[in-house]
C-alpha positions in Angstrom: -61.5 2.8 20.7 -58.1 4.4 20.8 -57.6 6.9 23.6 -56.4 10.3 22.7 -53.0 9.6 24.4 -52.5 6.4 22.4 -53.5 8.2 19.2 -51.0 11.0 19.8 -48.3 8.5 20.7 -48.7 6.7 17.4 -48.5 9.8 15.2 -44.7 10.1 15.2 -44.3 6.5 14.1 -46.9 6.9 11.4 -45.3 10.1 10.2 -41.9 8.5 10.0 -43.3 5.6 8.0 -45.0 8.0 5.5 -41.7 10.0 5.2 -39.7 6.9 4.4 -38.6 6.8 0.7 -40.2 4.2 -1.5 -37.1 2.1 -1.7 -36.9 1.8 2.1 -40.5 0.5 2.3 -39.6 -2.5 0.2 -36.9 -5.1 0.1 -34.6 -3.9 -2.7 -34.3 -5.3 -5.3 -37.8 -6.4 -6.0 -37.2 -6.5 -9.8 -34.2 -7.0 -12.1 -31.3 -4.6 -11.8 -29.9 -3.3 -15.1 -26.1 -2.9 -15.6 -25.5 -0.5 -18.4 -22.2 -1.1 -20.2 -21.1 1.9 -22.3 -19.1 -0.3 -24.7 -19.9 -3.1 -27.1 -20.5 -6.7 -26.1 -17.3 -8.7 -25.7 -15.2 -5.9 -24.3 -13.5 -6.5 -20.9 -15.9 -4.3 -19.1 -18.8 -6.1 -20.6 -17.5 -9.5 -19.6 -17.0 -8.3 -16.0 -20.6 -6.9 -16.0 -22.0 -10.2 -17.2 -20.0 -12.2 -14.6 -21.2 -10.0 -11.8 -24.8 -10.0 -13.1 -24.9 -13.8 -13.2 -23.4 -14.0 -9.7 -25.9 -11.5 -8.3 -28.7 -13.4 -9.8 -27.7 -16.5 -7.9 -27.0 -14.6 -4.7 -30.3 -12.8 -4.6 -32.4 -15.2 -6.6 -33.4 -12.1 -8.6 -32.0 -11.9 -12.2 -30.1 -8.8 -13.2 -29.6 -7.6 -16.8 -26.7 -6.4 -18.8 -27.5 -3.8 -21.5 -24.9 -2.4 -23.9 -25.2 1.2 -24.9 -21.9 2.0 -26.8 -21.1 5.2 -28.5 -19.1 8.5 -28.2 -16.3 6.9 -26.2 -18.7 5.6 -23.6 -20.6 8.9 -23.2 -23.9 7.5 -24.6 -24.3 4.8 -22.0 -22.9 6.9 -19.2 -25.2 9.8 -19.9 -28.2 7.3 -19.9 -27.3 6.2 -16.4 -26.7 9.8 -15.2 -30.3 10.7 -16.3 -31.9 7.5 -14.8 -33.9 7.4 -11.6 -31.6 7.0 -8.6 -33.5 4.0 -7.3 -30.8 1.3 -7.6 -32.3 -0.4 -10.6 -30.1 1.3 -13.3 -26.4 1.0 -12.7 -23.3 1.7 -14.7 -20.4 -0.7 -15.2 -17.6 1.4 -16.6 -13.8 1.8 -17.0 -11.2 4.6 -17.4 -13.1 6.3 -20.2 -15.6 7.4 -17.5 -13.0 10.0 -16.5 -11.1 10.5 -19.8 -13.9 11.0 -22.3 -15.2 14.2 -20.6 -11.6 15.6 -20.9 -11.4 14.9 -24.7 -15.0 15.7 -25.8 -17.7 17.7 -24.0 -20.2 15.5 -22.2 -23.6 16.3 -20.7 -22.5 14.8 -17.3 -19.8 15.3 -14.7 -18.0 12.0 -14.0 -17.7 12.8 -10.3 -20.7 15.0 -9.4 -23.3 13.0 -11.3 -22.6 9.5 -10.0 -22.5 7.5 -6.7 -19.6 5.1 -6.8 -20.6 1.6 -5.5 -17.5 -0.5 -6.0 -14.3 -0.9 -7.8 -14.2 -4.5 -9.0 -11.0 -5.3 -10.9 -8.2 -3.7 -12.9 -5.9 -4.6 -15.7 -2.5 -3.4 -16.7 -1.4 -2.7 -20.2 1.3 -4.7 -22.0 4.3 -3.2 -23.8 5.1 -5.5 -26.8 7.4 -5.6 -29.8 8.0 -7.8 -32.8 9.6 -11.2 -32.2 12.8 -10.2 -34.1 13.0 -6.7 -32.6 16.4 -5.5 -31.4 14.7 -4.2 -28.3 15.0 -6.9 -25.6 13.8 -4.7 -22.7 12.2 -1.3 -22.0 15.7 -0.2 -21.0 16.8 -0.8 -24.6 13.9 1.4 -25.9 14.8 4.2 -23.4 18.5 4.0 -24.4 17.8 4.2 -28.1 15.4 7.1 -27.6 18.0 9.0 -25.6 20.7 8.4 -28.2 18.4 9.7 -30.9 15.2 11.4 -29.9 12.1 10.6 -32.0 13.8 7.5 -33.5 11.5 5.0 -31.7 7.8 4.7 -32.7 5.0 3.3 -30.6 1.6 2.2 -31.6 -1.7 2.7 -29.8 -5.4 2.0 -30.3 -5.9 5.7 -31.0 -5.4 9.3 -29.8 -6.2 9.7 -26.1 -6.7 6.0 -25.4 -5.0 4.3 -22.4 -2.5 2.7 -24.8 -1.6 6.2 -26.0 -1.2 7.2 -22.3 1.1 4.2 -21.8 3.7 5.7 -24.2 3.2 9.3 -23.1 3.8 8.3 -19.5 7.0 6.5 -20.4 8.2 9.6 -22.3 7.5 11.8 -19.2 9.1 9.5 -16.6 12.1 8.4 -18.6 12.7 11.8 -20.1 12.6 10.6 -23.7 10.6 11.4 -26.8 9.1 8.6 -28.9 6.8 9.1 -31.9 3.2 8.1 -31.4 1.5 6.1 -34.1 -2.2 6.0 -33.4 -4.3 3.3 -35.2 -8.0 3.0 -35.6 -8.1 0.0 -33.3 -5.9 -2.1 -31.1 -6.0 -5.1 -33.5 -4.5 -3.1 -36.3 -1.8 -1.7 -34.0 -0.8 -5.2 -33.0 -0.6 -6.5 -36.5 1.6 -3.5 -37.6 3.8 -4.0 -34.5 4.3 -7.7 -35.2 5.2 -6.9 -38.8 7.8 -4.4 -37.6 6.0 -1.3 -39.1 6.3 0.3 -35.6 8.9 -0.5 -33.0 6.7 -1.1 -29.9 3.1 -0.9 -28.8 1.0 -0.7 -25.7 -2.1 -2.9 -25.6 -4.6 -4.5 -23.4 -4.8 -8.3 -22.8 -5.8 -8.7 -26.5 -2.1 -8.8 -27.3 -1.4 -11.8 -25.1 -2.6 -14.5 -27.5 -0.3 -13.0 -30.1 2.5 -13.2 -27.5 1.8 -16.8 -26.8 1.6 -17.5 -30.5 5.0 -16.1 -31.1 3.8 -13.1 -33.2 4.7 -10.5 -30.5 7.2 -10.4 -27.7 6.2 -9.0 -24.3 8.6 -6.5 -22.8 6.8 -5.4 -19.6 3.5 -4.7 -17.9 2.4 -1.3 -16.9 1.3 -1.9 -13.3 3.5 -1.1 -10.3 3.5 -4.7 -9.2 3.9 -7.9 -11.3 0.8 -9.6 -12.3 -0.1 -12.8 -10.5 -1.2 -14.2 -13.9 2.2 -13.4 -15.6 4.7 -13.6 -12.8 7.7 -13.7 -15.2 6.8 -10.4 -16.9 8.7 -7.5 -15.4 7.0 -4.2 -14.6 7.9 -1.1 -16.6 9.9 0.2 -13.6 11.9 -3.0 -13.4 12.5 -3.3 -17.1 13.4 0.3 -17.7 15.2 1.1 -14.5 12.8 3.9 -13.6 10.5 4.7 -10.8 6.9 5.9 -10.6 5.4 4.2 -13.6 2.0 2.8 -12.8 -0.9 2.5 -15.2 -3.9 0.2 -14.8 -7.4 0.5 -16.1 -10.0 -0.2 -13.3 -13.6 -1.4 -13.7 -16.2 0.3 -11.5 -19.9 0.0 -10.7 -21.7 3.3 -10.2 -25.3 4.6 -9.7 -26.7 7.9 -10.7 -26.4 10.8 -8.3 -28.8 10.4 -5.4 -28.8 6.7 -5.3 -29.6 5.9 -1.6 -26.6 4.9 0.5 -28.4 1.9 1.9 -28.8 0.5 -1.6 -25.2 1.3 -2.6 -23.9 -0.4 0.6 -26.1 -3.5 0.1 -24.9 -3.9 -3.4 -21.3 -3.1 -2.4 -21.4 -5.8 0.3 -22.7 -8.3 -2.3 -20.0 -7.4 -4.8 -17.3 -7.8 -2.1 -18.5 -11.4 -1.6 -18.7 -12.0 -5.3 -15.2 -10.7 -6.1 -13.6 -12.9 -3.4 -15.4 -16.1 -4.8 -13.3 -18.8 -6.5 -15.5 -18.3 -9.6 -14.8 -14.6 -10.0 -11.1 -15.1 -9.3 -10.9 -17.8 -12.0 -12.8 -15.5 -14.4 -10.3 -12.7 -13.8 -7.3 -15.1 -14.3 -8.7 -16.1 -17.7 -9.1 -12.4 -18.7 -5.7 -11.4 -17.2 -7.6 -9.1 -14.7 -6.6 -8.5 -11.2 -9.2 -8.6 -8.5 -9.0 -5.0 -7.2 -12.0 -4.4 -4.9 -12.9 -1.1 -3.2 -16.2 -0.8 -1.4 -18.7 2.1 -1.8 -17.1 4.3 0.8 -13.5 3.7 -0.5 -14.5 4.2 -4.2 -16.4 7.4 -3.3 -13.5 8.8 -1.3 -11.2 8.1 -4.3 -13.4 9.5 -7.0 -11.9 13.0 -7.1 -8.4 11.6 -7.0 -9.2 9.2 -9.9 -10.5 12.2 -11.9 -7.3 14.1 -11.2 -5.1 11.0 -12.1 -6.7 10.5 -15.5 -6.7 14.3 -16.1 -2.9 14.2 -15.7 -2.6 11.3 -18.1 -4.8 12.9 -20.7 -2.7 16.1 -20.5 0.4 14.0 -21.2 -1.1 12.8 -24.5 -1.6 16.4 -25.5 1.9 17.7 -24.7 
């Protein structure tokens, strides 16, 4: 029989065990983790999610799942994660629309308060392109023409309020010029019209690069502050235009719903740190013209409010 002293001594430990949350009593993950992607299959964010999901499955010997929930500029899938149980089994893989969509349309979630950042995985610049026979040989030429005659230069984007729209609006603001925005229904249409000379220049994601390689577009500059290791000969906007302060990249993050335990977030963050430094992930990023751009859970969380403010400024530029 247990003595009264032994019984009393065991009570604190028993109470602590009972008080532990369910995730701490088990070895998370015990079942597949779902990555919700708020855009359609085949998009850059989706491809990153699938690459990470496959690598996690090998690392943990526990398959994870990618599920696409597109719609409303990413709000459908994002809201689904915001309302999911914060147990580490439903996570969001998202991009800049996480912060911009709530500024354009009302959403039922707050992009900062309702999520726990787990990691920033990669980022991609935009690419400023023109027709092969365009008279513009550099961004400096575009700026000079715009200063000589305001609103004489047109630029195409994938739509109002998109990152490609922000690319032109940011150049207007920094260079002190005024171009005419030509929003298209999608990026593919914008590239075709730019290649045909219907608009002077365009801002695009990596989808423009096959057209550049095929001679149907000419690359003027990339929108990141530093040159891309995948396109070392492509100048930055700052270099090409002779300006300072131009920096526009679209990151890809993993997040959990608010209340996701820090222990789970940190465990996943550590795994993702290992994955993003692997030769396989680096080769994948090179093929997609992505830059490995890792931030752990603590860094991503500390940056969340600044990210929201950064994208708010860019959205405001598109409305001015």
